[in-house]
All heavy atoms as TSV, in Angstrom:
chain	resi	resn	atom	element	x	y	z
A	1	MET	N	N	18.837	-12.701	-12.561
A	1	MET	CA	C	18.414	-12.901	-11.200
A	1	MET	C	C	17.773	-11.645	-10.646
A	1	MET	O	O	16.727	-11.739	-9.944
A	1	MET	CB	C	19.598	-13.338	-10.403
A	1	MET	CG	C	19.277	-13.701	-8.981
A	1	MET	SD	S	18.249	-15.166	-8.998
A	1	MET	CE	C	18.258	-15.622	-7.343
A	2	LEU	N	N	18.361	-10.472	-10.905
A	2	LEU	CA	C	17.800	-9.232	-10.471
A	2	LEU	C	C	16.382	-8.964	-11.061
A	2	LEU	O	O	15.504	-8.508	-10.369
A	2	LEU	CB	C	18.742	-8.095	-10.791
A	2	LEU	CG	C	18.294	-6.734	-10.256
A	2	LEU	CD1	C	18.195	-6.704	-8.732
A	2	LEU	CD2	C	19.297	-5.663	-10.697
A	3	MET	N	N	16.252	-9.341	-12.326
A	3	MET	CA	C	14.953	-9.132	-12.941
A	3	MET	C	C	13.880	-9.993	-12.324
A	3	MET	O	O	12.729	-9.523	-12.126
A	3	MET	CB	C	15.065	-9.442	-14.476
A	3	MET	CG	C	13.811	-9.162	-15.238
A	3	MET	SD	S	13.370	-7.429	-15.157
A	3	MET	CE	C	13.782	-6.982	-16.790
A	4	ILE	N	N	14.213	-11.213	-12.006
A	4	ILE	CA	C	13.235	-12.091	-11.330
A	4	ILE	C	C	12.844	-11.539	-9.961
A	4	ILE	O	O	11.683	-11.537	-9.576
A	4	ILE	CB	C	13.801	-13.514	-11.219
A	4	ILE	CG1	C	13.959	-14.109	-12.617
A	4	ILE	CG2	C	12.922	-14.416	-10.336
A	4	ILE	CD1	C	14.716	-15.421	-12.647
A	5	ALA	N	N	13.840	-11.021	-9.246
A	5	ALA	CA	C	13.557	-10.450	-7.922
A	5	ALA	C	C	12.664	-9.211	-8.052
A	5	ALA	O	O	11.740	-9.011	-7.226
A	5	ALA	CB	C	14.853	-10.075	-7.228
A	6	ARG	N	N	12.903	-8.374	-9.058
A	6	ARG	CA	C	12.004	-7.209	-9.266
A	6	ARG	C	C	10.620	-7.577	-9.644
A	6	ARG	O	O	9.652	-6.962	-9.260
A	6	ARG	CB	C	12.629	-6.304	-10.346
A	6	ARG	CG	C	13.937	-5.666	-9.957
A	6	ARG	CD	C	13.787	-4.694	-8.849
A	6	ARG	NE	N	13.126	-3.522	-9.330
A	6	ARG	CZ	C	12.868	-2.472	-8.589
A	6	ARG	NH1	N	13.143	-2.428	-7.322
A	6	ARG	NH2	N	12.214	-1.447	-9.112
A	7	ILE	N	N	10.467	-8.672	-10.443
A	7	ILE	CA	C	9.138	-9.152	-10.820
A	7	ILE	C	C	8.372	-9.637	-9.575
A	7	ILE	O	O	7.218	-9.337	-9.351
A	7	ILE	CB	C	9.243	-10.234	-11.928
A	7	ILE	CG1	C	9.651	-9.613	-13.205
A	7	ILE	CG2	C	7.907	-10.972	-12.068
A	7	ILE	CD1	C	10.024	-10.612	-14.294
A	8	LEU	N	N	9.057	-10.357	-8.740
A	8	LEU	CA	C	8.465	-10.840	-7.496
A	8	LEU	C	C	8.114	-9.705	-6.573
A	8	LEU	O	O	7.057	-9.708	-5.917
A	8	LEU	CB	C	9.393	-11.818	-6.773
A	8	LEU	CG	C	9.518	-13.188	-7.398
A	8	LEU	CD1	C	10.602	-14.033	-6.711
A	8	LEU	CD2	C	8.196	-13.925	-7.419
A	9	GLN	N	N	8.956	-8.703	-6.528
A	9	GLN	CA	C	8.675	-7.529	-5.690
A	9	GLN	C	C	7.435	-6.788	-6.180
A	9	GLN	O	O	6.581	-6.379	-5.421
A	9	GLN	CB	C	9.885	-6.577	-5.696
A	9	GLN	CG	C	9.679	-5.358	-4.839
A	9	GLN	CD	C	10.857	-4.402	-4.916
A	9	GLN	OE1	O	11.692	-4.530	-5.826
A	9	GLN	NE2	N	10.927	-3.473	-4.035
A	10	GLY	N	N	7.319	-6.664	-7.501
A	10	GLY	CA	C	6.146	-6.000	-8.090
A	10	GLY	C	C	4.874	-6.779	-7.849
A	10	GLY	O	O	3.830	-6.183	-7.542
A	11	ALA	N	N	4.943	-8.087	-7.941
A	11	ALA	CA	C	3.764	-8.928	-7.718
A	11	ALA	C	C	3.342	-8.827	-6.246
A	11	ALA	O	O	2.159	-8.724	-5.957
A	11	ALA	CB	C	4.093	-10.370	-8.105
A	12	GLY	N	N	4.317	-8.831	-5.371
A	12	GLY	CA	C	3.973	-8.732	-3.946
A	12	GLY	C	C	3.377	-7.396	-3.582
A	12	GLY	O	O	2.369	-7.295	-2.840
A	13	THR	N	N	3.910	-6.331	-4.202
A	13	THR	CA	C	3.378	-5.026	-3.928
A	13	THR	C	C	1.958	-4.887	-4.523
A	13	THR	O	O	1.089	-4.270	-3.932
A	13	THR	CB	C	4.298	-3.941	-4.527
A	13	THR	OG1	O	5.582	-4.066	-3.955
A	13	THR	CG2	C	3.752	-2.523	-4.299
A	14	GLY	N	N	1.784	-5.469	-5.707
A	14	GLY	CA	C	0.474	-5.431	-6.336
A	14	GLY	C	C	-0.628	-6.149	-5.523
A	14	GLY	O	O	-1.783	-5.789	-5.626
A	15	VAL	N	N	-0.235	-7.117	-4.740
A	15	VAL	CA	C	-1.195	-7.808	-3.869
A	15	VAL	C	C	-1.347	-7.098	-2.554
A	15	VAL	O	O	-2.474	-6.958	-2.048
A	15	VAL	CB	C	-0.778	-9.286	-3.669
A	15	VAL	CG1	C	-1.585	-9.922	-2.626
A	15	VAL	CG2	C	-0.839	-10.039	-4.983
A	16	ALA	N	N	-0.246	-6.644	-1.980
A	16	ALA	CA	C	-0.294	-6.101	-0.606
A	16	ALA	C	C	-0.951	-4.755	-0.538
A	16	ALA	O	O	-1.687	-4.500	0.473
A	16	ALA	CB	C	1.159	-6.008	-0.096
A	17	LEU	N	N	-0.768	-3.877	-1.500
A	17	LEU	CA	C	-1.327	-2.556	-1.374
A	17	LEU	C	C	-2.845	-2.502	-1.419
A	17	LEU	O	O	-3.468	-1.859	-0.596
A	17	LEU	CB	C	-0.753	-1.640	-2.485
A	17	LEU	CG	C	0.711	-1.311	-2.278
A	17	LEU	CD1	C	1.238	-0.465	-3.415
A	17	LEU	CD2	C	0.956	-0.609	-0.955
A	18	PRO	N	N	-3.510	-3.199	-2.340
A	18	PRO	CA	C	-4.982	-3.214	-2.281
A	18	PRO	C	C	-5.496	-3.828	-1.028
A	18	PRO	O	O	-6.538	-3.392	-0.498
A	18	PRO	CB	C	-5.375	-4.023	-3.530
A	18	PRO	CG	C	-4.226	-3.947	-4.449
A	18	PRO	CD	C	-3.028	-3.831	-3.572
A	19	LEU	N	N	-4.819	-4.846	-0.544
A	19	LEU	CA	C	-5.249	-5.439	0.722
A	19	LEU	C	C	-5.135	-4.438	1.914
A	19	LEU	O	O	-5.998	-4.385	2.762
A	19	LEU	CB	C	-4.426	-6.719	1.050
A	19	LEU	CG	C	-4.740	-7.908	0.203
A	19	LEU	CD1	C	-3.767	-9.039	0.524
A	19	LEU	CD2	C	-6.163	-8.361	0.451
A	20	MET	N	N	-4.050	-3.693	1.936
A	20	MET	CA	C	-3.834	-2.705	2.981
A	20	MET	C	C	-4.977	-1.676	2.938
A	20	MET	O	O	-5.562	-1.366	3.975
A	20	MET	CB	C	-2.506	-2.020	2.851
A	20	MET	CG	C	-2.279	-0.917	3.890
A	20	MET	SD	S	-0.728	-0.046	3.663
A	20	MET	CE	C	-1.109	0.990	2.263
A	21	PHE	N	N	-5.267	-1.133	1.762
A	21	PHE	CA	C	-6.306	-0.110	1.682
A	21	PHE	C	C	-7.670	-0.675	1.944
A	21	PHE	O	O	-8.540	-0.018	2.504
A	21	PHE	CB	C	-6.230	0.585	0.321
A	21	PHE	CG	C	-5.088	1.535	0.231
A	21	PHE	CD1	C	-4.029	1.341	-0.642
A	21	PHE	CD2	C	-4.991	2.629	1.080
A	21	PHE	CE1	C	-2.995	2.185	-0.717
A	21	PHE	CE2	C	-3.927	3.489	1.015
A	21	PHE	CZ	C	-2.920	3.275	0.117
A	22	ASN	N	N	-7.917	-1.904	1.580
A	22	ASN	CA	C	-9.182	-2.566	1.861
A	22	ASN	C	C	-9.379	-2.748	3.380
A	22	ASN	O	O	-10.469	-2.486	3.906
A	22	ASN	CB	C	-9.245	-3.925	1.172
A	22	ASN	CG	C	-10.653	-4.510	1.243
A	22	ASN	OD1	O	-11.643	-3.794	1.323
A	22	ASN	ND2	N	-10.689	-5.813	1.308
A	23	ILE	N	N	-8.309	-3.115	4.049
A	23	ILE	CA	C	-8.407	-3.288	5.515
A	23	ILE	C	C	-8.674	-1.923	6.157
A	23	ILE	O	O	-9.480	-1.787	7.088
A	23	ILE	CB	C	-7.109	-3.904	6.072
A	23	ILE	CG1	C	-7.044	-5.378	5.663
A	23	ILE	CG2	C	-7.033	-3.777	7.602
A	23	ILE	CD1	C	-5.726	-6.039	5.891
A	24	ILE	N	N	-7.947	-0.848	5.693
A	24	ILE	CA	C	-8.223	0.489	6.234
A	24	ILE	C	C	-9.639	0.880	6.060
A	24	ILE	O	O	-10.345	1.390	6.975
A	24	ILE	CB	C	-7.243	1.490	5.593
A	24	ILE	CG1	C	-5.826	1.262	6.081
A	24	ILE	CG2	C	-7.662	2.910	5.936
A	24	ILE	CD1	C	-4.791	2.125	5.311
A	25	LEU	N	N	-10.179	0.652	4.849
A	25	LEU	CA	C	-11.532	1.084	4.518
A	25	LEU	C	C	-12.603	0.318	5.326
A	25	LEU	O	O	-13.619	0.868	5.724
A	25	LEU	CB	C	-11.825	0.985	3.044
A	25	LEU	CG	C	-11.128	1.996	2.161
A	25	LEU	CD1	C	-11.298	1.645	0.704
A	25	LEU	CD2	C	-11.678	3.373	2.452
A	26	GLU	N	N	-12.322	-0.965	5.563
A	26	GLU	CA	C	-13.352	-1.789	6.221
A	26	GLU	C	C	-13.273	-1.760	7.772
A	26	GLU	O	O	-14.276	-1.933	8.399
A	26	GLU	CB	C	-13.225	-3.223	5.713
A	26	GLU	CG	C	-13.575	-3.346	4.250
A	26	GLU	CD	C	-14.244	-4.666	3.925
A	26	GLU	OE1	O	-14.428	-5.437	4.863
A	26	GLU	OE2	O	-14.615	-4.775	2.755
A	27	GLN	N	N	-12.096	-1.529	8.313
A	27	GLN	CA	C	-11.901	-1.688	9.765
A	27	GLN	C	C	-11.863	-0.345	10.519
A	27	GLN	O	O	-12.013	-0.362	11.719
A	27	GLN	CB	C	-10.609	-2.457	10.052
A	27	GLN	CG	C	-10.635	-3.845	9.497
A	27	GLN	CD	C	-11.695	-4.738	10.151
A	27	GLN	OE1	O	-11.950	-4.667	11.338
A	27	GLN	NE2	N	-12.345	-5.534	9.337
A	28	SER	N	N	-11.657	0.760	9.821
A	28	SER	CA	C	-11.524	2.002	10.533
A	28	SER	C	C	-12.855	2.743	10.624
A	28	SER	O	O	-13.717	2.616	9.766
A	28	SER	CB	C	-10.511	2.903	9.810
A	28	SER	OG	O	-10.952	3.231	8.529
A	29	PRO	N	N	-13.041	3.534	11.670
A	29	PRO	CA	C	-14.264	4.289	11.812
A	29	PRO	C	C	-14.285	5.441	10.808
A	29	PRO	O	O	-13.230	5.926	10.348
A	29	PRO	CB	C	-14.182	4.861	13.233
A	29	PRO	CG	C	-12.784	4.765	13.612
A	29	PRO	CD	C	-12.160	3.644	12.865
A	30	ARG	N	N	-15.450	5.860	10.398
A	30	ARG	CA	C	-15.605	6.856	9.391
A	30	ARG	C	C	-14.917	8.201	9.738
A	30	ARG	O	O	-14.402	8.899	8.919
A	30	ARG	CB	C	-17.084	7.130	9.107
A	30	ARG	CG	C	-17.740	6.048	8.379
A	30	ARG	CD	C	-17.500	6.215	6.907
A	30	ARG	NE	N	-18.261	5.189	6.154
A	30	ARG	CZ	C	-17.797	4.669	5.054
A	30	ARG	NH1	N	-16.651	5.044	4.577
A	30	ARG	NH2	N	-18.538	3.768	4.431
A	31	SER	N	N	-14.913	8.493	11.042
A	31	SER	CA	C	-14.343	9.767	11.485
A	31	SER	C	C	-12.823	9.832	11.282
A	31	SER	O	O	-12.245	10.910	11.213
A	31	SER	CB	C	-14.704	10.035	12.955
A	31	SER	OG	O	-14.140	9.032	13.762
A	32	ARG	N	N	-12.172	8.702	11.247
A	32	ARG	CA	C	-10.690	8.670	11.103
A	32	ARG	C	C	-10.276	8.121	9.741
A	32	ARG	O	O	-9.054	7.917	9.523
A	32	ARG	CB	C	-10.130	7.803	12.209
A	32	ARG	CG	C	-10.396	8.368	13.592
A	32	ARG	CD	C	-9.688	7.576	14.661
A	32	ARG	NE	N	-8.268	7.531	14.500
A	32	ARG	CZ	C	-7.390	8.397	14.980
A	32	ARG	NH1	N	-7.816	9.420	15.681
A	32	ARG	NH2	N	-6.104	8.233	14.787
A	33	LEU	N	N	-11.206	7.954	8.829
A	33	LEU	CA	C	-10.870	7.353	7.556
A	33	LEU	C	C	-9.848	8.151	6.747
A	33	LEU	O	O	-8.909	7.624	6.212
A	33	LEU	CB	C	-12.153	7.179	6.719
A	33	LEU	CG	C	-12.058	6.340	5.478
A	33	LEU	CD1	C	-11.575	4.955	5.780
A	33	LEU	CD2	C	-13.383	6.271	4.778
A	34	GLY	N	N	-10.060	9.466	6.666
A	34	GLY	CA	C	-9.139	10.314	5.932
A	34	GLY	C	C	-7.736	10.277	6.503
A	34	GLY	O	O	-6.765	10.227	5.763
A	35	LEU	N	N	-7.613	10.321	7.830
A	35	LEU	CA	C	-6.317	10.281	8.455
A	35	LEU	C	C	-5.575	8.985	8.166
A	35	LEU	O	O	-4.429	8.943	7.782
A	35	LEU	CB	C	-6.465	10.479	9.948
A	35	LEU	CG	C	-5.182	10.293	10.779
A	35	LEU	CD1	C	-4.235	11.429	10.520
A	35	LEU	CD2	C	-5.499	10.166	12.235
A	36	LEU	N	N	-6.306	7.864	8.294
A	36	LEU	CA	C	-5.698	6.570	8.100
A	36	LEU	C	C	-5.353	6.318	6.627
A	36	LEU	O	O	-4.337	5.666	6.301
A	36	LEU	CB	C	-6.580	5.477	8.626
A	36	LEU	CG	C	-6.767	5.501	10.149
A	36	LEU	CD1	C	-7.803	4.486	10.611
A	36	LEU	CD2	C	-5.431	5.286	10.851
A	37	MET	N	N	-6.149	6.825	5.703
A	37	MET	CA	C	-5.799	6.708	4.295
A	37	MET	C	C	-4.542	7.554	3.990
A	37	MET	O	O	-3.692	7.149	3.178
A	37	MET	CB	C	-6.941	7.153	3.394
A	37	MET	CG	C	-8.120	6.184	3.424
A	37	MET	SD	S	-7.750	4.612	2.692
A	37	MET	CE	C	-7.783	5.076	0.967
A	38	GLY	N	N	-4.444	8.712	4.648
A	38	GLY	CA	C	-3.231	9.548	4.458
A	38	GLY	C	C	-2.004	8.842	5.011
A	38	GLY	O	O	-0.952	8.855	4.330
A	39	VAL	N	N	-2.133	8.170	6.110
A	39	VAL	CA	C	-1.006	7.449	6.682
A	39	VAL	C	C	-0.612	6.281	5.744
A	39	VAL	O	O	0.566	6.051	5.509
A	39	VAL	CB	C	-1.336	6.939	8.118
A	39	VAL	CG1	C	-0.286	5.936	8.583
A	39	VAL	CG2	C	-1.463	8.087	9.057
A	40	GLY	N	N	-1.594	5.586	5.203
A	40	GLY	CA	C	-1.337	4.525	4.274
A	40	GLY	C	C	-0.606	5.019	3.012
A	40	GLY	O	O	0.311	4.434	2.552
A	41	ASN	N	N	-1.014	6.174	2.532
A	41	ASN	CA	C	-0.336	6.746	1.373
A	41	ASN	C	C	1.075	7.215	1.689
A	41	ASN	O	O	1.965	7.129	0.880
A	41	ASN	CB	C	-1.166	7.935	0.816
A	41	ASN	CG	C	-2.297	7.460	-0.017
A	41	ASN	OD1	O	-2.159	6.530	-0.797
A	41	ASN	ND2	N	-3.426	8.120	0.121
A	42	MET	N	N	1.280	7.735	2.929
A	42	MET	CA	C	2.630	8.144	3.316
A	42	MET	C	C	3.537	6.910	3.406
A	42	MET	O	O	4.720	7.004	3.045
A	42	MET	CB	C	2.609	8.878	4.644
A	42	MET	CG	C	2.104	10.282	4.516
A	42	MET	SD	S	2.103	11.336	5.994
A	42	MET	CE	C	2.809	10.367	7.275
A	43	VAL	N	N	3.019	5.826	3.892
A	43	VAL	CA	C	3.782	4.579	3.948
A	43	VAL	C	C	4.184	4.162	2.533
A	43	VAL	O	O	5.360	3.782	2.313
A	43	VAL	CB	C	2.982	3.476	4.652
A	43	VAL	CG1	C	3.621	2.086	4.458
A	43	VAL	CG2	C	2.857	3.786	6.150
A	44	CYS	N	N	3.292	4.216	1.608
A	44	CYS	CA	C	3.570	3.853	0.245
A	44	CYS	C	C	4.595	4.767	-0.373
A	44	CYS	O	O	5.540	4.317	-1.052
A	44	CYS	CB	C	2.330	3.882	-0.611
A	44	CYS	SG	S	1.125	2.615	-0.225
A	45	ALA	N	N	4.439	6.048	-0.140
A	45	ALA	CA	C	5.394	7.014	-0.753
A	45	ALA	C	C	6.757	6.867	-0.128
A	45	ALA	O	O	7.778	7.003	-0.873
A	45	ALA	CB	C	4.890	8.417	-0.481
A	46	ARG	N	N	6.881	6.574	1.134
A	46	ARG	CA	C	8.170	6.471	1.781
A	46	ARG	C	C	8.859	5.131	1.496
A	46	ARG	O	O	10.032	5.084	1.165
A	46	ARG	CB	C	7.989	6.656	3.267
A	46	ARG	CG	C	9.266	6.632	4.043
A	46	ARG	CD	C	10.091	7.827	3.751
A	46	ARG	NE	N	11.304	7.766	4.541
A	46	ARG	CZ	C	12.514	8.180	4.152
A	46	ARG	NH1	N	12.614	8.782	2.984
A	46	ARG	NH2	N	13.536	8.129	4.931
A	47	LEU	N	N	8.131	4.044	1.623
A	47	LEU	CA	C	8.747	2.719	1.526
A	47	LEU	C	C	8.823	2.229	0.127
A	47	LEU	O	O	9.801	1.518	-0.242
A	47	LEU	CB	C	8.000	1.713	2.425
A	47	LEU	CG	C	8.022	2.018	3.902
A	47	LEU	CD1	C	7.230	0.946	4.628
A	47	LEU	CD2	C	9.417	2.093	4.411
A	48	ASP	N	N	7.856	2.520	-0.700
A	48	ASP	CA	C	7.875	1.995	-2.077
A	48	ASP	C	C	8.388	3.003	-3.076
A	48	ASP	O	O	8.349	2.758	-4.264
A	48	ASP	CB	C	6.433	1.601	-2.509
A	48	ASP	CG	C	5.952	0.386	-1.735
A	48	ASP	OD1	O	6.789	-0.405	-1.294
A	48	ASP	OD2	O	4.738	0.221	-1.563
A	49	ARG	N	N	8.791	4.135	-2.607
A	49	ARG	CA	C	9.372	5.197	-3.421
A	49	ARG	C	C	8.460	5.605	-4.558
A	49	ARG	O	O	8.846	5.705	-5.700
A	49	ARG	CB	C	10.739	4.744	-3.978
A	49	ARG	CG	C	11.753	4.565	-2.879
A	49	ARG	CD	C	13.111	4.322	-3.422
A	49	ARG	NE	N	14.048	4.163	-2.317
A	49	ARG	CZ	C	14.574	2.996	-1.941
A	49	ARG	NH1	N	14.277	1.903	-2.634
A	49	ARG	NH2	N	15.404	2.897	-0.957
A	50	GLY	N	N	7.167	5.765	-4.218
A	50	GLY	CA	C	6.218	6.352	-5.181
A	50	GLY	C	C	5.534	5.346	-6.105
A	50	GLY	O	O	4.866	5.777	-6.989
A	51	ARG	N	N	5.701	4.058	-5.911
A	51	ARG	CA	C	5.033	3.113	-6.756
A	51	ARG	C	C	3.613	2.781	-6.329
A	51	ARG	O	O	3.047	1.811	-6.771
A	51	ARG	CB	C	5.837	1.781	-6.817
A	51	ARG	CG	C	7.163	1.944	-7.484
A	51	ARG	CD	C	7.877	0.654	-7.687
A	51	ARG	NE	N	7.980	-0.001	-6.356
A	51	ARG	CZ	C	7.734	-1.299	-6.174
A	51	ARG	NH1	N	7.303	-2.028	-7.121
A	51	ARG	NH2	N	7.863	-1.821	-4.979
A	52	CYS	N	N	3.067	3.585	-5.456
A	52	CYS	CA	C	1.795	3.253	-4.833
A	52	CYS	C	C	0.644	4.038	-5.505
A	52	CYS	O	O	-0.002	4.898	-4.923
A	52	CYS	CB	C	1.886	3.638	-3.354
A	52	CYS	SG	S	0.623	2.949	-2.350
A	53	ARG	N	N	0.357	3.782	-6.756
A	53	ARG	CA	C	-0.617	4.574	-7.458
A	53	ARG	C	C	-1.861	3.772	-7.791
A	53	ARG	O	O	-2.067	2.774	-8.128
A	53	ARG	CB	C	-0.055	5.159	-8.721
A	53	ARG	CG	C	1.175	6.032	-8.404
A	53	ARG	CD	C	1.316	7.160	-9.366
A	53	ARG	NE	N	2.508	7.865	-9.342
A	53	ARG	CZ	C	3.170	8.322	-8.328
A	53	ARG	NH1	N	2.801	8.109	-7.151
A	53	ARG	NH2	N	4.255	9.035	-8.500
């Protein structure tokens, strides 16, 4: 059961992270792009414990 839950978690993360970065890249102004990408990476590092590569 735990293995199935981890597989689902990985699949969800694999879909959600590219979508998050795509939204940041498409919706944010160029002047704040670096800041928002940094915030997105901090979210990944903190919540996903480094699986955001």
